C-alpha positions in Angstrom: 36.4 102.8 -95.2 36.6 103.3 -91.4 38.9 100.4 -90.6 41.0 101.0 -93.7 41.4 104.6 -92.8 42.4 103.8 -89.2 45.0 101.3 -90.5 46.4 103.8 -92.9 46.7 106.4 -90.1 48.4 103.9 -87.8 50.9 103.0 -90.6 51.5 106.7 -91.4 52.0 107.5 -87.8 54.6 104.7 -87.4 56.5 105.8 -90.5 56.5 109.4 -89.4 57.5 108.6 -85.8 60.4 106.5 -87.2 61.6 109.7 -88.8 61.1 111.8 -85.7 58.0 113.5 -87.1 54.6 114.0 -85.5 51.1 113.4 -86.9 48.2 115.8 -86.4 44.7 115.1 -87.7 41.6 117.3 -88.2 38.5 115.1 -88.1 34.8 115.4 -88.2 32.7 116.1 -85.1 30.2 113.6 -83.7 28.3 113.1 -80.5 28.5 109.3 -80.4 30.3 106.4 -81.9 30.2 105.4 -84.7 28.5 108.6 -85.7 25.4 109.1 -87.8 26.7 110.8 -90.9 29.0 108.8 -93.2 31.8 111.3 -93.0 31.8 111.2 -89.2 31.4 107.4 -89.0 34.5 107.1 -91.1 36.6 108.4 -88.2 37.2 105.9 -85.4 38.0 108.3 -82.6 39.7 105.7 -80.3 41.8 104.2 -83.1 42.9 107.6 -84.5 43.6 108.9 -81.0 45.9 106.0 -80.4 47.9 106.6 -83.6 48.0 110.4 -83.9 50.0 112.8 -81.8 47.3 115.5 -82.0 43.6 115.4 -82.9 41.6 118.5 -83.9 37.9 118.0 -83.9 36.2 120.3 -86.4 33.4 121.3 -84.0 31.7 123.6 -86.4 29.3 123.6 -89.4 26.5 122.0 -87.4 24.5 124.1 -89.9 26.6 124.5 -93.1 26.6 126.6 -96.2 24.4 124.3 -98.3 22.0 123.2 -95.6 19.2 125.0 -93.8 19.9 128.2 -91.8 20.9 127.8 -88.1 23.8 128.1 -85.6 27.2 127.2 -86.8 28.4 125.6 -83.5 25.6 125.6 -81.0 26.9 125.2 -77.4 24.9 122.1 -76.4 26.1 120.3 -79.5 29.7 121.5 -79.0 29.6 120.1 -75.4 28.3 116.7 -76.7 31.0 116.5 -79.3 33.6 117.5 -76.7 32.3 114.8 -74.3 32.4 112.1 -77.0 35.9 113.0 -78.2 37.3 113.3 -74.7 35.9 109.9 -73.7 37.8 108.2 -76.6 40.9 110.4 -77.2 43.6 111.3 -74.6 42.8 114.8 -73.4 46.4 115.9 -73.9 46.1 115.1 -77.6 42.7 116.8 -78.1 42.1 120.2 -79.5 38.5 121.4 -80.2 38.0 123.4 -83.4 36.1 126.6 -82.8 34.8 128.8 -85.7 35.1 132.6 -86.2 32.7 132.8 -89.0 29.0 132.4 -90.0 26.7 132.1 -92.9 24.3 134.5 -94.6 21.5 132.3 -96.0 19.1 133.4 -98.7 16.4 132.2 -96.5 15.8 129.8 -93.6 15.4 126.6 -95.8 17.2 127.4 -99.1 20.5 125.6 -98.6 22.2 128.6 -100.2 24.5 130.9 -98.3 27.6 132.9 -98.3 30.3 132.6 -95.7 31.2 135.7 -93.7 33.4 136.6 -90.8 32.1 137.6 -87.4 33.4 141.1 -88.1 31.6 141.2 -91.4 28.4 139.8 -89.9 28.3 142.6 -87.3 29.0 145.2 -90.0 26.2 143.7 -92.2 23.7 144.0 -89.4 24.6 147.7 -89.0 24.3 148.3 -92.7 20.9 146.6 -92.9 19.7 148.6 -89.8 19.0 145.5 -87.7 20.1 144.5 -84.3 21.4 141.0 -83.9 19.4 138.7 -81.6 20.9 136.2 -79.2 19.6 132.6 -79.0 20.3 131.6 -75.4 19.7 127.9 -76.1 22.5 127.7 -78.7 24.6 130.5 -77.4 24.6 132.1 -80.9 23.9 135.5 -82.4 21.7 135.8 -85.4 19.7 138.3 -87.4 17.4 138.6 -90.4 17.2 141.3 -93.0 15.4 142.0 -96.2 17.0 142.0 -99.6 14.4 142.9 -102.2 11.6 140.4 -101.8 13.7 137.9 -99.8 14.3 137.6 -96.1 17.9 136.6 -95.5 19.1 134.9 -92.3 22.5 135.2 -90.7 24.0 133.0 -87.9 27.6 133.5 -86.8 30.1 132.9 -84.1 31.6 135.8 -82.2 33.6 136.5 -79.0 30.6 135.9 -76.8 30.2 132.4 -78.3 33.8 131.6 -77.8 33.8 132.4 -74.1 31.4 129.6 -73.2 33.3 127.1 -75.5 36.6 128.0 -73.8 35.0 127.3 -70.4 33.8 123.9 -71.6 37.2 123.1 -73.0 38.9 124.0 -69.7 36.4 122.0 -67.7 37.0 119.0 -69.9 40.7 119.2 -69.4 41.6 118.9 -73.1 44.7 120.4 -74.6 43.0 123.5 -76.0 41.3 124.9 -79.1 42.1 125.2 -82.8 40.7 128.4 -84.4 39.1 128.1 -87.8 39.7 130.5 -89.6 42.4 132.8 -88.4 41.9 136.3 -89.6 38.1 136.1 -89.4 37.9 136.8 -85.7 36.7 140.1 -84.3 39.2 142.8 -83.5 40.1 143.3 -79.9 
């Protein structure tokens, strides 16, 4: 459906522009064209970038709620997604999605988790008597704790993660960021 979707977006943009409206899209992240996963390959970055007025790349859920435990938006991957997107979409149209949440998995390989805010993740670590660790490779905080006979694993995005992503966005010269989900960020 990649070509059909691109045609639809081009037609939609033309109709909206004729009425003085703008078109903004939120699309899946990928590190190369056409993209490995079906959902990412369905988005032709160059074609969508030509049609839309603004593109938000959902640069999160590298590890997702029903997959194995791991960082939500590891910095090396985020940079690869940013490089791919900015090479195909005009930088002034491009916003990089950044997360303010994480997941609490029932184990490292279960594929079962609950979403939680960065604030709630920090509170959970305190309640469970554990100190979050920091993975310097992915620029991500994480921790493990016991719940009965299970070891749970939490990865999340906090203000420290955001700082490095903002630096990458500035260096790439793209329009900015789009925060997902507002209200889940840490308090100042």
